[in-house]
N, C-alpha and C positions, 0 to 999 in steps of 0.2 A: 818223382813223387811218392808218399807212401802209400801203399795197397795193404790189403786187409790179405788171409789165405785166399778166400775166394774171389780175389781179384778187384774186387769193390773198392772205393775210394773212402778214405779213413773218414769218420763224420764230421763238419764244418765246426769251430766252436761258437758258441752264443748264440745269436736271435739267426745266425745264416744257416744254421740247420734245420729251422722250424718253416721255411723257403723252398727247402728241398722237395718238398710234395706238389704244390704247385709248377715251378719251374719243369720239373722232372715230366708232369702231364703237359703243360702248354708250350713247354721251350721259350723258343722265339716269339711266338704268337701272343704270351704275355707280355714282353717287352715292347713290340710292336703295338699293340693295343693301348699300352699306359702311355708311350711317348706319342702317339697319336691322339688318345683325347688333351694331353695335355696341352698340345700347339693348338688343336682346334681353338681351346681357350676353356676347355675342361678340369675344374680344380682336381685331381687326383694325387699320387705319391709323386715327388719332385722327380724328374724325369730322370737326374744324375743317381737318385738311389739305384732307380731299374738298370741305368746303365753299368754301375760300379757292380751290382750284383751279379746280374750279366754277363760281365766279365769275370768276376772271382769265381763262378761257378766254371767256366769256358777253360780259365787258367788250373783249376784242379780238375779236372777232366768228368765234371760232373753234367746231368742234367742232355747229353749227348750235343753241346754247344761247345761250339769254338770262336776264339777271339777274332778272327775275322769275318765270322757270320755274324757276331753279336755288332760288330761296329756298321757293316753294312746295313743290317736291317733296321740301326735305329736312323742312319740317315735318310734312309727311304720311308720311314716312318713319319720321322721330325718335320723333314722337308713339305711332304704330302699334307701332313693335317695343319702347318703354317699356310699352304698354299691353302688350306680349304677357309682357314681363318682371315686370308684377305678378302676372299673373295664372300665370306659375311659380312663384313664391315664395308664394303663395296655396294653390295645388292640390296643388302636389308639398311645399310641407314642410321645414322646416330639414333635416331629416336628408339626404332623397334631394338638395338642393342643396350639402351637405356631402361627400357621398361622390362626388359626380362633380363637384363646384367646383373641383377642382385641374386638372380639364383646361381650364377658362378663367380659370385663376388668381385664384380664388377662394379662399382658403386661411379656416380656421376664427378667426382672430385678426383680418382683416380685417372678417368676417361680426359679429364681438362688436363691434367697436369701429362698425361701421357702426348695429348696430340701436341701441347705446344712444344715439348721435346721434339717431338718428329718433324715438325713443321721447322724448328732452329737448327737442325742439326741435321735431318735428310737421313738417308739410307744407312749411313754406318751406325746410327740407333740399333738398327734391325740386328745386326753385327753383337754390338754390346750388348743389347738386351737379353739376348741367351744365358749369361750367364747371371741376370739378374731374376729371381724367383717372383712371381706377380707381373713383372712388368713381360715377361717370354710368353707366359698364357695368353695373352692379350697383345701381342707383337702383331700378328697378324690383322686383326681386328682393327688394330688401328691402323695399320698402314691402309686398309681399305678405307676407313672411314675419312685418313685425309687425301685420298684419292693418288696418293704417291704410283708413278708408273709401274703397272703390273712386271716390266722386263726388268726396271732396275731395280724394284722388292724382290724379285726370283734371283737375282745373279744374288744381292746380299743376305737373302734368305738361304742361297745354297752355301756362302761362305761361312754364314754361321754356323749352319747347322753341319761343317765339317769341321769345323774348330771346335766345334760343343763338343761335340760327337770324340773325337779324337783325344781331347781331352782325358774324360772320365771312361771312356774304356782304357786307357793306357794306363791310368791310376788305379782302375779294378785290377788289369791286369797283372801291374808289379804287385798289389794286394795280393790278391790268390796264390801268385808265385812266395809270397812270404808270411800267407795268412798267419801260422802257427806262433812263427816269432812277434808280429806284428797281437796278436792277440796278449800273448804272456805280457807285453809291455803294455800295453792298455790295462790288462788288470792289476799292473803293477804299482803304475802314476794314475790308475782309475781314481782313487780319495783325493787327490791332487785338482785330478779334472773337474772332480765333483766341488771341490772347495770352490776355483773358478767360475763354476757355472753358477754358481749360489751368489757367488761375489756379484758377478754380473748382474744376476735379475733381482737383485736387493738395490743396486744401483738404478738400474732401467726402473723398478716400483719408484722409488724416490724422485729420481726426476719427473715420474708421470704427476707425483703428489702435489711435488712445490709446483709444476707447471698448469693443473688444474687449481690450485690454492691460488697461485698468483690473475689467473684469469679469474677467478672469482671474484677478489677485490676490486679488480679495474672494472668489472661489469657492475649495471646496481644491483644490488639487494636483492629485492622485490618491485611488482607492479609500482607499488606504493611509491619507494623508493623515486623511482622513475618520474612519477607524475609528480613529487613535491622538487625534482631537480628542473622536471618544464616549468613548474610552478615560478621557481625562481628566475629561470632565464627569461619567460615573459615579462616579469616585473620588473629585471633588469635593464630590458628591452626600451618600456616604458618610462622608465626614467631616464633611459639617455635620450627618448625622444621628445619630453618635457624639456629636458635640457636647452636640448637645440633649438627648439622651438621658444624658449627664453633669452638665448642667444642671439635669435634672427630679431627677437620683435625689440630690443635693445640695440642693437645693430642699426635696426629701422630708424628708432625715435632718433639717434645720432645721428644719422644720415639728416633725417626731416631738420634737425637743430641746426646743425651747421648751416642748412641752405639757408635758412631764416638769418641767420647771422651773414653772410657771404650776401643779401638781398640789399641790405643799409637800409637808405632811406626811401627807397623806393618804397618800405613797407612799413606804414603807419602802426604805429602802438595804439591799442583802444582806448579811447580815453578813461581819464578815471573821472569816476563819480563821486562827488565829494557830497557827503550827508552832514546839511544845518545841523547846526548844535541849538538845541534846545535854548529859548532864551528864559529869563525869569517869567514868570508868571506873576499876572496881576493880582491886587487884592482885590 
């Protein structure tokens, strides 16, 4: 580790140096609070970022942090936050979550999709959801709403928490030990990274526009168009009914005619009335 003559570590490159103040002041408490809030369901900065930054500071000897300490605090805060989320979902219920979920970016269709996934795959979703931003925040709440057994949820929650924390703290520790090399490489290839990000963003925007354009053309353009479509459908139904009634009348007449022919002599024809021709007038 490179140190200044005074014994203090060299400043971290890039934005990491701007985080030195809060971490020097709050240390483990800052990491714990961020992870606790995120796993309860409050949208804050992603927990991965908090753990990576904490591990980088620990690996470079800053803020009085230790890598093992960062991992231990992260496991406790993450597990506890998810357990609180489970209790909220179980006892507050779906209606209360839907009413106030908009304040923490939980929408009804998000909840429906997540509930269906949990109901289908069970506790393993709790582990997988740890690595999915958006689903992780509502992980405990959804498990509580679906009435997953507390013991089952807690076991999967602990497994997912340990795996998730170990992944990102390890990445942060390795990054911290090679931070200067990584930063130089990032600066060297940043222009290419920027180009890739711009291309991906442009492709995403184009796909969204095309999807919106397709939905617009599939749906009626306006209420007037919808009204015309309904009138046309009603006319078609009426015409179909009229044709059907006409066919039924024809069939009925044909049946009656065939019955009359089958009766034969039993049916007397109505006598013809001959109208006498007028004779010559007498003069």
